C-alpha positions in Angstrom: 26.8 -2.9 -12.0 27.0 -5.9 -9.8 25.1 -4.2 -7.2 22.2 -3.5 -9.7 22.6 -7.2 -11.0 22.1 -8.6 -7.5 19.3 -6.1 -6.7 17.4 -7.3 -9.9 17.1 -10.8 -8.3 15.4 -9.0 -5.3 13.0 -7.3 -7.6 12.2 -10.0 -10.0 9.7 -11.9 -7.7 7.9 -8.5 -7.1 7.8 -7.8 -10.7 6.1 -11.2 -11.4 3.9 -10.8 -8.5 2.5 -7.4 -9.5 2.0 -8.7 -13.1 0.1 -11.6 -11.7 -2.1 -9.5 -9.3 -2.9 -7.0 -12.1 -3.7 -9.8 -14.5 -6.2 -11.2 -11.7 -7.5 -7.6 -11.1 -6.3 -8.0 -7.6 -3.7 -5.0 -7.5 -5.4 -3.7 -4.2 -4.1 -6.8 -2.4 -0.4 -5.9 -3.1 -0.1 -3.7 0.1 -1.6 -6.8 2.0 1.3 -9.0 1.1 3.9 -9.7 3.8 6.6 -10.5 1.2 7.9 -6.8 1.2 9.2 -7.3 4.8 10.7 -10.7 4.1 12.5 -9.3 1.0 13.8 -6.4 3.3 15.0 -8.9 5.8 16.8 -10.7 3.3 18.5 -7.7 1.9 19.7 -6.7 5.4 20.9 -10.2 6.2 22.9 -10.3 2.9 24.4 -6.9 3.8 25.4 -8.2 7.2 27.2 -11.3 5.7 28.9 -9.0 2.8 30.2 -6.6 5.3 31.4 -8.6 7.9 33.1 -10.9 5.6 34.8 -8.0 3.7 35.8 -6.4 6.8 37.4 -9.7 8.1 39.3 -10.3 4.9 40.8 -6.8 4.8 44.1 -6.2 6.3 43.5 -2.4 6.6 43.2 -0.8 10.0 39.5 -0.7 11.3 37.6 1.7 13.4 35.8 -0.7 15.6 33.2 1.8 17.0 32.2 2.7 13.4 32.0 -1.2 12.5 30.0 -1.8 15.6 27.5 1.0 14.9 27.0 -0.1 11.3 26.4 -3.7 12.2 24.2 -2.7 15.0 22.2 -0.4 12.6 21.8 -3.2 10.1 20.7 -5.8 12.8 18.4 -3.5 14.9 16.9 -1.1 12.3 17.0 -3.6 9.5 16.2 -7.1 10.5 14.6 -6.5 13.8 12.1 -3.9 12.6 11.3 -5.7 9.4 10.6 -8.9 11.2 8.3 -7.1 13.5 6.3 -5.5 10.8 6.3 -9.0 9.0 4.6 -10.6 12.0 2.3 -7.7 12.5 1.2 -8.1 8.9 0.6 -11.8 9.5 -1.5 -11.4 12.5 -3.3 -8.2 11.8 -3.0 -7.2 8.0 -3.8 -3.7 7.2 -3.2 -0.9 4.5 -1.2 1.1 7.0 1.1 -1.7 7.9 1.4 -2.4 4.1 2.4 1.1 3.5 5.0 0.9 6.3 6.4 -2.3 4.8 6.8 -0.6 1.3 8.5 2.4 3.0 11.0 0.0 4.7 11.6 -1.9 1.6 12.6 1.3 -0.2 14.8 2.2 2.8 16.3 -1.4 2.5 16.8 -1.0 -1.2 18.9 2.2 -0.3 20.8 0.4 2.2 21.5 -2.4 -0.5 23.4 0.2 -2.6 25.0 2.3 0.0 26.5 -0.7 2.0 27.0 -2.6 -1.2 29.2 0.1 -2.4 31.1 0.3 0.8 31.7 -3.5 0.6 32.9 -3.1 -3.0 35.5 -0.4 -1.9 36.7 -2.7 0.8 37.0 -5.6 -1.5 38.7 -3.6 -4.1 41.6 -2.7 -1.8 42.3 -6.4 -1.1 45.0 -8.2 -3.2 43.5 -11.2 -5.3 44.7 -14.4 -4.1 
């Protein structure tokens, strides 16, 4: 439930934005907003912080190659790609880049729940101090 609660704060600005754009009869501009890439980058940044904090706090043994791979995945395929798409949308906005942004946002949303569940399980195994 806490994963869904935190995700609602990611979605809230977009719900408001969609309502405003539809009210202004500008729904066709939704794909041309760079906000989708910014939100995706924020999701990945939060995941990196949550995951590294949970891993640092746990006393369980860790498999460093797996940790390295997962952090690299979040940084390279998460942050870096979304920042590149964000810049592309700013300098040469197009419907195609907008669609890519939406796809990347959906992927980031999936990562939010997958990695968020992993962090929950890591934190659950720690004694409360």
